[in-house]
Wavefront OBJ file of the C-alpha trace (Angstrom):
o trace
v 0.000 0.000 0.000
v 2.871 2.402 0.711
v 5.821 0.990 -1.255
v 6.759 2.921 -4.314
v 4.973 6.084 -3.265
v 7.266 7.042 -0.377
v 9.414 10.063 -1.025
v 12.797 9.981 0.646
v 14.605 13.102 1.783
v 17.451 13.839 -0.571
v 20.465 16.083 -0.553
v 22.695 17.053 -3.427
v 25.445 14.412 -3.695
v 28.991 15.684 -3.852
v 29.477 14.097 -7.266
v 26.748 16.294 -8.713
v 28.647 19.521 -7.979
v 29.736 20.578 -11.408
v 32.770 22.688 -10.630
v 35.112 23.748 -13.393
v 38.431 21.918 -13.566
v 41.696 23.728 -12.688
v 43.218 25.432 -15.676
v 45.738 23.307 -17.522
v 49.238 24.512 -18.208
v 49.736 24.316 -21.938
v 52.999 24.863 -23.745
v 56.409 25.485 -22.310
v 56.827 26.876 -18.777
v 58.779 30.094 -18.818
v 61.533 30.849 -16.318
v 60.494 33.053 -13.415
v 62.660 35.878 -14.641
v 61.134 35.659 -18.137
v 58.153 37.655 -19.524
v 55.907 34.615 -18.771
v 56.305 35.057 -14.991
v 53.274 37.289 -14.789
v 51.061 34.771 -16.625
v 52.164 31.923 -14.366
v 51.373 33.882 -11.213
v 47.947 34.753 -12.612
v 47.234 31.089 -13.331
v 48.331 30.139 -9.832
v 45.898 32.684 -8.411
v 43.041 31.308 -10.462
v 43.878 27.770 -9.259
v 43.700 28.893 -5.630
v 40.348 30.573 -6.360
v 38.940 27.388 -7.922
v 39.965 25.312 -4.907
v 38.419 27.891 -2.609
v 35.156 27.838 -4.538
v 35.063 24.035 -4.417
v 35.619 24.092 -0.653
v 32.827 26.644 -0.201
v 30.451 24.516 -2.304
v 31.184 21.438 -0.197
v 30.590 23.366 3.030
v 27.275 24.720 1.684
v 26.156 21.202 0.745
v 26.961 19.927 4.233
v 25.081 22.802 5.856
v 22.047 22.255 3.634
v 22.004 18.526 4.379
v 22.216 19.123 8.128
v 19.477 21.742 7.944
v 17.221 19.365 6.003
v 17.871 16.567 8.479
v 17.075 18.910 11.367
v 13.859 20.068 9.700
v 12.731 16.458 9.215
v 12.563 16.012 12.966
v 10.328 19.029 13.385
v 6.637 18.214 13.772
v 4.647 19.295 10.720
v 1.099 20.460 11.254
v -1.275 17.740 9.977
v -4.138 18.616 7.605
v -7.486 19.540 9.097
v -9.112 16.215 8.159
v -6.404 14.167 9.924
v -8.054 12.690 13.045
v -4.945 11.654 14.989
v -3.767 14.979 16.403
v -1.324 15.668 19.239
v -4.210 15.657 21.724
v -6.048 12.594 20.379
v -6.006 9.541 22.629
v -3.955 6.861 20.842
v -4.386 4.250 23.531
v -5.612 1.229 21.544
v -7.472 -0.223 24.515
v -9.753 2.834 24.485
v -11.078 1.728 21.081
v -10.592 -2.048 20.912
v -11.633 -3.436 24.276
v -13.466 -6.456 25.603
v -16.165 -4.113 26.910
v -17.115 -3.050 23.373
v -19.704 -5.301 21.806
v -19.644 -6.271 18.139
v -22.576 -4.511 16.467
v -23.315 -7.275 13.952
v -22.166 -10.885 14.124
v -22.006 -13.410 11.271
v -24.685 -16.070 11.205
v -22.164 -18.901 11.485
v -18.847 -18.757 13.287
v -15.860 -21.035 12.939
v -16.224 -24.758 13.520
v -12.786 -25.122 15.108
v -10.925 -26.958 12.363
v -10.458 -24.218 9.750
v -7.165 -24.168 7.886
v -7.712 -20.686 6.438
v -10.022 -17.844 7.420
v -10.227 -15.007 4.897
v -11.266 -11.630 6.304
v -12.054 -8.822 3.872
v -12.059 -5.265 5.267
v -14.808 -3.480 3.347
v -16.635 -0.166 3.515
v -20.401 -0.103 4.130
v -21.102 1.210 0.620
v -19.056 -1.452 -1.211
v -21.837 -4.021 -1.550
v -21.015 -4.745 -5.213
v -17.424 -5.596 -4.318
v -18.605 -7.972 -1.613
v -21.025 -9.617 -4.029
v -18.268 -10.084 -6.612
v -16.005 -11.701 -4.004
v -18.727 -14.090 -2.812
v -19.515 -15.065 -6.393
v -15.903 -15.566 -7.518
v -13.115 -16.688 -5.200
v -15.596 -16.986 -2.335
v -16.816 -20.135 -4.100
v -13.385 -21.656 -3.538
v -13.573 -20.834 0.161
v -17.105 -22.232 0.449
v -16.029 -25.194 -1.741
v -18.951 -25.001 -4.147
v -19.489 -28.348 -5.878
v -17.160 -28.571 -8.879
v -19.579 -30.662 -10.960
v -22.161 -27.910 -10.688
v -19.622 -25.345 -11.802
v -18.610 -27.484 -14.787
v -22.253 -27.898 -15.828
v -22.724 -24.140 -15.786
v -19.606 -23.716 -17.912
v -21.081 -26.075 -20.491
v -24.263 -24.020 -20.460
v -22.185 -20.897 -20.993
v -20.581 -22.379 -24.110
v -23.966 -23.064 -25.728
v -24.705 -19.399 -26.306
v -24.849 -16.014 -24.658
v -28.622 -16.162 -24.264
v -28.048 -18.395 -21.221
v -26.356 -15.542 -19.390
v -29.710 -14.133 -18.358
v -30.370 -17.278 -16.368
v -30.380 -16.331 -12.677
v -29.226 -19.800 -11.678
v -26.132 -19.395 -13.833
v -25.384 -16.075 -12.179
v -25.729 -17.463 -8.669
v -23.355 -20.337 -9.360
v -20.925 -19.135 -11.962
v -21.641 -15.392 -12.010
v -21.213 -14.728 -15.681
v -22.896 -11.566 -16.918
v -23.305 -10.180 -20.409
v -21.519 -7.005 -19.446
v -18.394 -8.812 -18.249
v -17.456 -8.529 -21.917
v -18.368 -5.273 -23.577
v -19.418 -6.882 -26.858
v -19.697 -10.692 -26.940
v -18.286 -11.640 -30.336
v -19.661 -14.247 -32.763
v -16.475 -16.252 -32.131
v -17.310 -16.631 -28.446
v -20.992 -17.089 -29.143
v -20.284 -20.048 -31.423
v -17.467 -21.593 -29.350
v -18.025 -24.981 -27.793
v -16.521 -26.400 -24.630
v -15.830 -30.101 -24.825
v -16.942 -32.557 -22.186
v -13.324 -32.758 -21.020
v -13.366 -29.055 -20.282
v -11.169 -27.925 -23.168
v -11.918 -24.958 -25.401
v -11.205 -24.119 -28.978
v -8.004 -22.299 -29.789
v -10.165 -19.538 -31.233
v -11.843 -19.001 -27.889
v -8.457 -18.865 -26.201
v -7.170 -16.220 -28.586
v -10.379 -14.219 -28.312
v -10.430 -14.085 -24.538
v -6.759 -13.159 -24.385
v -7.274 -10.379 -26.903
v -10.106 -8.913 -24.848
v -7.718 -8.080 -22.060
v -4.688 -7.684 -24.311
v -1.336 -9.412 -24.034
v -0.014 -6.405 -22.125
v -1.408 -4.747 -19.071
v -1.748 -1.092 -20.017
v -0.646 0.060 -16.588
v 2.336 -2.216 -15.982
v 3.153 -3.129 -19.608
v 3.741 -6.722 -18.570
v 3.865 -9.282 -21.405
v 2.260 -12.633 -20.606
v 3.111 -14.991 -23.499
v 1.053 -18.011 -24.417
v 2.824 -21.275 -25.231
v 4.241 -21.361 -28.729
v 4.188 -24.210 -31.204
v 7.885 -24.780 -30.593
v 7.422 -25.644 -26.923
v 8.207 -29.204 -26.016
v 5.300 -31.571 -25.440
v 4.448 -32.220 -21.809
v 2.392 -35.120 -20.473
v 0.391 -35.636 -17.317
v -2.557 -37.654 -16.144
v -4.622 -34.484 -15.736
v -3.915 -32.646 -18.959
v -5.974 -30.943 -21.611
v -5.601 -31.631 -25.321
v -5.902 -29.091 -28.115
v -4.521 -28.592 -31.625
v -1.744 -26.139 -32.373
v -1.041 -24.563 -35.726
v 1.900 -26.233 -37.474
v 1.461 -29.633 -35.818
v -0.353 -32.576 -37.355
v -1.716 -34.018 -34.155
v -2.953 -33.019 -30.695
v -0.493 -31.612 -28.167
v -0.786 -32.638 -24.522
v 0.373 -30.010 -22.049
v 1.090 -30.153 -18.377
v -1.099 -27.859 -16.287
v 0.838 -25.995 -13.595
v -2.239 -24.518 -11.932
v -2.916 -25.559 -8.353
v -6.111 -27.465 -7.624
v -8.358 -26.568 -4.715
v -7.585 -28.777 -1.718
v -11.045 -29.682 -0.442
v -9.708 -31.295 2.710
v -8.737 -27.837 4.002
v -11.697 -26.033 5.519
v -12.081 -22.305 5.042
v -14.265 -19.412 6.117
v -15.007 -16.004 4.596
v -15.958 -12.906 6.588
v -16.326 -9.219 5.753
v -15.474 -6.705 8.476
v -16.901 -3.182 8.500
v -17.361 -0.206 10.801
v -20.118 2.361 11.195
v -20.756 4.865 8.391
v -20.432 7.805 10.802
v -20.225 8.558 14.487
v -24.006 8.836 14.847
v -25.092 5.780 12.888
v -25.548 2.169 13.831
v -25.999 -0.688 11.372
v -27.859 0.506 8.272
v -30.970 -1.203 6.932
v -29.157 -2.136 3.725
v -26.412 -3.907 5.682
v -29.025 -5.715 7.748
v -30.682 -6.916 4.536
v -27.322 -8.037 3.139
v -26.604 -9.903 6.356
v -30.002 -11.584 6.160
v -29.079 -12.990 2.742
v -25.436 -13.924 3.242
v -24.741 -13.965 6.997
v -20.995 -13.297 6.620
v -20.660 -9.687 7.846
v -18.974 -8.400 11.018
v -19.707 -4.795 12.020
v -17.595 -3.316 14.808
v -18.093 -0.139 16.827
v -15.823 2.388 15.087
v -16.179 4.887 12.256
v -15.163 3.264 8.973
v -12.561 5.608 7.405
v -9.140 5.226 5.805
v -7.451 6.767 8.836
v -9.083 4.084 11.025
v -7.803 1.066 9.087
v -5.523 0.152 11.986
v -8.564 -0.120 14.245
v -10.317 -2.291 11.645
v -7.413 -4.759 11.504
v -7.141 -4.859 15.283
v -10.869 -5.615 15.488
v -10.295 -8.372 12.921
v -7.576 -9.923 15.074
v -9.756 -9.585 18.159
v -12.718 -11.315 16.484
v -10.655 -14.217 15.129
v -8.869 -14.643 18.459
v -12.201 -14.893 20.280
v -14.251 -16.867 17.750
v -11.744 -18.842 15.661
v -8.954 -19.582 18.159
v -7.775 -22.786 16.462
v -7.420 -21.487 12.915
v -4.086 -22.184 11.219
v -3.938 -19.068 9.049
v -5.808 -15.793 8.592
v -5.647 -13.933 5.278
v -6.467 -10.230 5.410
v -7.506 -9.276 1.863
v -8.731 -5.856 0.681
v -12.024 -5.802 -1.220
v -10.316 -4.774 -4.476
v -8.129 -7.891 -4.430
v -8.792 -11.205 -6.171
v -7.530 -14.120 -4.073
v -6.433 -17.334 -5.795
v -7.256 -19.688 -2.936
v -5.701 -22.885 -4.422
v -2.350 -21.129 -4.915
v -2.453 -19.715 -1.387
v -3.232 -23.158 -0.003
v -0.234 -24.553 -1.873
v 2.027 -21.805 -0.503
v 0.864 -22.233 3.090
v 1.097 -26.021 3.002
v 4.811 -25.633 2.273
v 5.238 -23.949 5.677
v 5.455 -25.500 9.102
v 2.125 -24.725 10.809
v 3.942 -24.298 14.112
v 6.030 -21.463 12.654
v 5.026 -17.912 13.510
v 4.344 -16.394 10.120
v 3.605 -12.966 8.658
v 3.647 -13.325 4.874
v 3.063 -10.864 2.035
v 4.744 -8.341 -0.232
v 7.662 -7.134 1.856
v 8.766 -3.490 2.144
v 12.135 -2.655 3.671
v 13.833 0.552 4.764
v 10.837 2.734 3.924
v 11.061 6.329 5.131
v 8.026 8.122 6.608
v 6.278 10.583 4.296
v 6.413 14.087 5.804
v 4.248 15.788 3.187
v 0.929 16.593 4.935
v -0.999 16.419 1.654
v 0.014 12.791 1.071
v -2.305 9.866 1.734
v 0.574 8.265 3.649
v 1.508 11.345 5.703
v 3.243 10.422 8.950
v 3.576 13.232 11.527
v 6.689 13.139 13.679
v 4.683 13.074 16.880
v 3.291 9.681 15.791
v 6.520 8.158 14.471
v 9.965 9.628 15.077
v 12.237 7.075 13.413
v 14.065 7.694 10.134
v 12.530 4.581 8.583
v 9.869 2.008 9.426
v 10.557 -1.564 10.480
v 10.228 -4.077 7.647
v 6.533 -4.717 6.959
v 4.264 -6.247 4.317
v 1.782 -4.440 2.101
v -1.686 -4.061 3.567
v -3.349 -4.958 0.277
v -3.209 -8.587 1.384
v -1.174 -10.595 3.861
v -1.325 -13.789 5.897
v -0.956 -14.195 9.658
v -0.492 -17.583 11.276
v -2.956 -18.288 14.046
v -0.220 -18.369 16.683
v 0.721 -14.686 16.164
v -2.791 -13.279 16.674
v -2.863 -13.201 20.471
v 0.689 -11.780 20.804
v -0.056 -9.096 18.185
v -3.253 -8.032 19.944
v -1.551 -7.964 23.341
v 1.311 -5.849 21.989
v -1.151 -3.508 20.297
v -2.950 -2.837 23.561
v 0.261 -1.402 25.015
v 1.505 0.517 21.975
v 0.371 3.997 20.888
v -1.728 3.618 17.760
v -0.140 4.381 14.403
v -2.626 5.073 11.609
v -0.849 3.253 8.742
v -2.284 -0.211 9.311
v 0.287 -2.367 7.541
v 3.215 -0.542 9.153
v 1.647 -0.862 12.604
v 0.421 -4.485 12.472
v 3.076 -6.226 10.386
v 5.984 -3.889 11.162
v 5.881 -2.195 14.564
v 3.920 -4.863 16.442
v 5.644 -7.710 14.592
v 9.028 -6.390 15.716
v 7.762 -6.121 19.293
v 6.759 -9.809 19.365
v 9.933 -10.925 17.587
v 8.404 -12.077 14.281
v 10.068 -11.049 11.014
v 7.647 -10.479 8.139
v 8.477 -12.623 5.113
v 8.274 -11.850 1.428
v 6.415 -13.998 -1.101
v 6.269 -13.498 -4.858
v 2.638 -14.645 -4.577
v 1.803 -11.170 -3.245
v 2.181 -7.746 -4.843
v 1.000 -4.224 -4.131
v 1.120 -3.475 -7.862
v -1.767 -3.849 -10.274
v -1.695 -7.187 -12.047
v -3.297 -7.928 -15.435
v -6.523 -9.925 -15.485
v -4.664 -12.603 -17.408
v -5.107 -16.176 -16.149
v -1.526 -17.156 -16.991
v -0.279 -15.065 -14.059
v -2.208 -17.249 -11.656
v -0.083 -20.301 -12.193
v 1.840 -18.832 -9.265
v 0.312 -15.568 -8.015
v -2.045 -15.777 -5.065
v -3.612 -12.353 -5.461
v -4.359 -9.569 -7.929
v -4.684 -5.992 -6.703
v -6.896 -3.082 -7.836
v -9.643 -5.161 -9.427
v -13.132 -3.904 -10.069
v -16.023 -6.398 -9.739
v -16.288 -6.977 -13.509
v -12.566 -7.722 -13.666
v -12.982 -10.301 -10.910
v -15.806 -11.941 -12.845
v -13.770 -11.990 -16.032
v -10.695 -13.495 -14.384
v -12.801 -16.086 -12.547
v -14.436 -17.127 -15.806
v -11.147 -17.447 -17.674
v -9.538 -19.460 -14.867
v -12.315 -22.035 -15.260
v -11.920 -22.467 -19.019
v -9.270 -25.132 -19.216
v -8.566 -24.311 -22.831
v -7.399 -20.930 -21.550
v -5.162 -22.103 -18.735
v -3.605 -24.982 -20.683
v -2.172 -22.526 -23.214
v -0.033 -20.718 -20.629
v 3.730 -21.131 -20.502
v 5.805 -20.904 -17.290
v 6.609 -17.368 -16.216
v 9.744 -15.751 -14.887
v 9.822 -14.112 -11.460
v 9.967 -10.681 -13.129
v 6.778 -11.425 -15.046
v 4.979 -12.530 -11.897
v 6.082 -9.488 -9.899
v 8.250 -6.595 -11.074
v 8.908 -5.297 -7.563
v 11.820 -6.715 -5.528
v 12.412 -5.672 -1.898
v 15.862 -4.339 -1.020
v 17.901 -3.344 2.076
v 15.951 -5.897 4.089
v 18.839 -7.501 5.989
v 20.055 -4.116 7.227
v 16.638 -3.148 8.583
v 15.394 -6.015 10.686
l 1 2 3 4 5 6 7 8 9 10 11 12 13 14 15 16 17 18 19 20 21 22 23 24 25 26 27 28 29 30 31 32 33 34 35 36 37 38 39 40 41 42 43 44 45 46 47 48 49 50 51 52 53 54 55 56 57 58 59 60 61 62 63 64 65 66 67 68 69 70 71 72 73 74 75 76 77 78 79 80 81 82 83 84 85 86 87 88 89 90 91 92 93 94 95 96 97 98 99 100 101 102 103 104 105 106 107 108 109 110 111 112 113 114 115 116 117 118 119 120 121 122 123 124 125 126 127 128 129 130 131 132 133 134 135 136 137 138 139 140 141 142 143 144 145 146 147 148 149 150 151 152 153 154 155 156 157 158 159 160 161 162 163 164 165 166 167 168 169 170 171 172 173 174 175 176 177 178 179 180 181 182 183 184 185 186 187 188 189 190 191 192 193 194 195 196 197 198 199 200 201 202 203 204 205 206 207 208 209 210 211 212 213 214 215 216 217 218 219 220 221 222 223 224 225 226 227 228 229 230 231 232 233 234 235 236 237 238 239 240 241 242 243 244 245 246 247 248 249 250 251 252 253 254 255 256 257 258 259 260 261 262 263 264 265 266 267 268 269 270 271 272 273 274 275 276 277 278 279 280 281 282 283 284 285 286 287 288 289 290 291 292 293 294 295 296 297 298 299 300 301 302 303 304 305 306 307 308 309 310 311 312 313 314 315 316 317 318 319 320 321 322 323 324 325 326 327 328 329 330 331 332 333 334 335 336 337 338 339 340 341 342 343 344 345 346 347 348 349 350 351 352 353 354 355 356 357 358 359 360 361 362 363 364 365 366 367 368 369 370 371 372 373 374 375 376 377 378 379 380 381 382 383 384 385 386 387 388 389 390 391 392 393 394 395 396 397 398 399 400 401 402 403 404 405 406 407 408 409 410 411 412 413 414 415 416 417 418 419 420 421 422 423 424 425 426 427 428 429 430 431 432 433 434 435 436 437 438 439 440 441 442 443 444 445 446 447 448 449 450 451 452 453 454 455 456 457 458 459 460 461 462 463 464 465 466 467 468 469 470 471 472 473 474 475 476 477 478 479 480 481 482 483 484 485 486 487 488 489 490 491 492 493 494 495 496 497 498
């Protein structure tokens, strides 16, 4: 969430001082008693002047650097909308306490044997985002019957007139408007009983999103005809131009592990200081029963409180969970990939996992979204932390994190506070995973051979990605990706800033 947007204090490096070089002595040096004596003395004077000017420039640079460093420690007046002033109580226990009752509880809690609980912080007005999550990756968490999903996919292939079917929407959530203009190629495409798709459909769906993400300019190549043939027991078969027979390719996509139980919750606050739970939220809860509403005002500056309430709820109601994934409501979560990543870890290990940031300096510009006043944080850089867009906490760090938070003055940047400041206090080092990224990722299914999440997705993008991930003819055409294609960002200076 913070990453690339931090602006470090800079001073002019010495090497950027463009001082003129000392004059060179060309030609033959005259004897001191010759007519050239006067010219030599003049040159010597100019050389002394150049050295003096260089010394003055260096001294000025040092003074400017020291002045800038001194100014950085001066408290800057926060903007008027900033709620955490010098007189605001930042005692966490005043806001997140056992005495405060949860305003709205989910219909069903944890059963006690969950491997993964996914908690999505959401704003009261983001009902369409919540619906998209329930209807896409939420189906993985709820483990919707795969045969039913396959049957709906076959219905989808028979023609776009089926998209008006409400039953299709409730199970597979395809809508006409997930593609701007459904083309005749897609309308006439057929999905085989084995789940494959025509090469034409594959090309068409890729072209809809483009082979490059317009924001990150990230190429995601499909497998070429020159790739070597791969075989596997669970493989899809399709024809490739230039070959006389079918090509069998190995699928590298993770399958959902249905032995691992999961749970999905949405956590929200109040719309304003005067309101309780709105009628629309009550109606949404009546339908889905997966919403938690806590007693705080739901604003960006209160995200730390929201995450602390999340930890408090899970600690009290899901004490035996192995892992908790905190996932923003504009993030698509590839649950099978995350399962695969977490299964590679020792469940007894204390884990904070995500997109790691290291040696990040506080932003002192009061107009910035990530402004950090000196009275709230006085260090030159934050502890290592992971991006708040999405991260995973092992169940055994929840109670220590909450206990540490109750005795630490609140810091408003949630990811810095939870996964950086508090993590350091309890002796847990946040870990980096290429599965996670704060950057926008293309809605291209090939990325999700490895990636566990995609950031900055609108509901229609979630639907589109979900649909493409379930067309095996799409996913079987993907070639393995490099680390740079999966995530362009690489953390640095991490060992020096533990």
